[in-house]
C-alpha positions, 0 to 999 in steps of 0.5 A: 574240257580243261583243268580249272586252274590258271596256267597262264598267269603271272607269278611275279611278287605273289609270295614272300621270299624265304629260305626254308630250313630242312626238317630235323629229327628232333622236330618230328613226331612219329610220322608213320603213326600219324599217317596211319590214322584215319581222316576226320570228317569235321573240324576239332574246333567249335566255330560260331562264325559261318560262310564268308567272314572276311572280304576285301573286294578291292584286293580279293580276286573276283569270281566263283569258287568251287569246294567239295564236302566229302561226307555229304556227297556234295559240291558247291559253287559260291560267289565271293560273297558266299552266295550259293550259285550252283550245287551238285549232289548225290542222294545216296550220301556217298563220299565225294573226295574230289570234284572236277568241273567240266566245260559243259557244267557237269563234273567228274567226281572221285568218290567212295562208298562208306564201309559201314555208314556215311560217317565212317572213317574206315578205309574209304578206298575199299569201295572207290568209284569215279563218276561223271554227272551232268550240270543237274547232278544226273549220273551219266556213268559211274565206274567201280574203279580204284580211283582216289584223290584227284582227276583231270582231263589229260591232253589227249582228252581221256579222263586221268585219275589217280588209281591203285592196285594192291599187290605184294612187293617184296622190296617194300614188304614181303608179307603185307600187300602194298597199295601201289598208286598210279594213273588210271585212264578212262573213256570220258563218254563211257567211263570204261577203263583204258589203262593203268600204270603204277608209280612203283614200276616207273621208279624201278631203275630210277632209285637215284632219282626217287629213293623210296621210303617203306611207308606205314602199315595200316589196319583200317578196314581189317586186313593190314596193308602198306600205304606207301605212296598216298598220292593226292594230286596229278597234273599234266605239264601241258605248257608248250612254251616250256617244252625244250627249255629243260628236260623236266618239261615235256608234253608226256610229263605229269606232276604228282604229289605224294603225302607218305613219301614227303615228295613231289615228282615228275613222271614220263607217262609215255616211257613210264619212268621217273624224271624228277623228285624233290622234298625228302627232308624238306617237306612233310605230308604235302598236297596239291602240287601244280606247275606255275607259269614260269615252270616252277612247282607250287605245293602245299606243305602240310608240316606234319610233326611241326603243326604248321602248314605253308606254301612253297614254290620250288624250281625243278631245274635247280631244286631250290625253294624260291618262294614261301608263304607262312602264316603269322604266327605259323601255328595259326594255319595248319591242317594235318591232312588234305590242304590245297593252294591255287595261284590267282590271276591277281597274284593272290593265293587261295588256300584250304585249311581243310581239316578246319573247314576253312579257306583263306585268300592272301594278297602278295604282301601276305595280308588276308583279303578273303576268309570263308568257314564251311557253313555245313556243320556237324555236332557242337557246331564243328565245320565239316572238312573241305577237300579243296577250294578252287577259283574258277573265274566268272563262271560264264564259260561253264554257263554259271554266273553270280 
């Protein structure tokens, strides 16, 4: 089993070169207040259009695309023209936060049971779980573990998922429990927990690499707690051609993105230590960090406080921003929460403007070549949000075809 995203494609020419200005204090709203707000389930925009509304077949990447609709407990695989190819669902209508496609056509699902009802926005991490379903949506196992946001099959074949534990950490808050994010590993056949380690513990002694911000206090779900990290993506840096070329590259290193720390970071999973971190003062509320074929870090910068999202490429060897994509005008592409980006084989970028239920593919010159609006709607014809949009190729290796 392997991760869907392309790891061996060429990056050249995929983004516009730019120099990104750092965040300034007068640009900021109250970011801690923004980050303590609950996630919404549907777009604030009423949208009459639906499905694929733009498709340039000569420039858009051919192949299937996978997305997850959180409040419906459903993931769908669609063709480039929007035709539904396959779907997975859970009749209990629980939240699905992330879906990872496996080689056998089944999926790993990061989910949560709503606190009150399927439309609740209250602290879904109070009832989290991780499940494995086969291609026909039969549940092979479901584990009541503190899973959230992202999951993948690690190089050793185990399931690796973002997890958390709540505990008092006096250096962060002596009175309120801290939600300490980390990595849970599970047996892929049984779902039994093997191990957990927290990012905070990996940062102790490495404050020069990752100086920690305190994080917002939230009261969603009742008792107050500190969501200090809000990790939202993980990826093992399994690129053998990069090993030994620089200290940031190693088979034991994992790349993680932190919304509430405004940073991306690399950890040594074997030694459980912090190797590299970047972003403070340069990005705001980021998501979906990934390693590019040439060893750079691709990420989705939400632009909290600025109300304009963008895509960046950062060189972890120099800490320099080497590429940037931004809409024209910049305010026409923005999602306060969630968001995703993927580099496609032809050099295009596939992005999710998640809170507006929209996906957009742009060519290397910045021209939109594919646009999709979630056909699943809520009151007043508002598109439901999507977590991510992922291109998976022809689908043949998974047993699917348009």
